N, C-alpha and C positions, 0 to 999 in steps of 0.2 A: 770466724777464724774459719779458712778453707783445709778442707780434706781431700788431698790428692789419690785417685781412685785409679789404680793400675788394672789394666783388663785382666780378668779372669775366664778362664776356660774350665767350665765344668763338664765331664763326659761319663753319663752312663750307659752302661751296658751290660747284658748279661752273656756276653761272650768274652770269658776270659783266657788268657792267653797263659800256658803253663811248659816250664820246662822239666824234664825228667832225664834222669841218668844215672851212671854208675863212674864212680873212681877205682881205678887199679894202680897197683903197683907196678915195679920193673918187669915182675913176673907174670902180671895179669891176675893178680889177686885181690879178693877187694879190700879197700882201703877204708876200714872204719875212721868216723872223727876227722876227715880231710874236712877243708875249708873249699868251698867252690865259690869264685867272684864271676860274677856276670856283670859286663859293662858295656856302654854303646859304644861302638865303634865310632863314633862322632865324638871327639875328643872336648868338644864345646859342652858335652853334657856330663862331664868330669869335673862334677863340685858336689861337697859335702850335702848329704841328703837328696841327692839329686834322685827321682824316680827312676832314672836309667841306670842306675848302681845297685845291684842286691850281692850278699854272700849269704850262706848257709852252709849247715856241716852235714856230712854224710852220716848215715847210721850206721849201726855195726856191720850193716852187710854193705856197706859201702855206696848205698843209693841215696840221692838226693832229691828234692823237688821245690820249685819255685814257680809261684802263680801270681798274674798279675803284671808283668811288665809292659808297658807300651810296645805297639808294633816297630819293628826296625830290624835293623844291622846290628849285631851284638858279637863279643868276644866273651869265652867262658873257659877258665882256667882253674887247675886244682893245684892246692899247696897244703903243705903239711900242718902250717901254723903263719897265722896273721903277724904283721909286724908289730913288734911291742913297743912302739909309740904312742900306744893310746888305743882305746875302742875302736876310733874311726879312722887308723893313721890306714887302714885297707884302701880308704877313698882319695889318697893323693894321689893327685896325677901322675907324679913320679914314680910310684910304686906300679900303679897300673900299666904306665907304660912298659915297666920291665916285664911284664907279663904279655905283652902283646906278641913278641917273637914264637913263644910255645902254646898260646892260647888256640881254642878251636874258633873258627868263625860260623857265624848263622845268623839267618834272616826268620823273624817269626810275625805273623800277621795276625789281625783280630780273631780271637777264637781257636788259634791253632794251638797244637802242642808238638814241640820240640824234645827230640830224645836224643842224649848225647853220651859218649861214652870217653872219658876223660884219663888222662895219666898223670900221676905224680911226677915232679921232675926227680 
């Protein structure tokens, strides 16, 4: 029996990227428990469990933190709630595409920190 081995790339680093920031409502007040979705600008990376897709919730003060994204160009969008179609429905390319027009665009490199302020729709 022959087993096919696909190329695997392992990257070890002590220079972790991080994204921090806040989410505000239309009056500029902190938006607690908002969801922040960060996703690659490259649509080929929009698939379930992609390391280029992340979601987190803001704290009571409307502040959120994500760490460990690979370097690249991303979109970030705040939403009051996730789609009701299951726990991973936010990863659906159709849903991500709907966020692009109002998402913030940014780039991040190895070991960098990016600070964003996002507004709820």
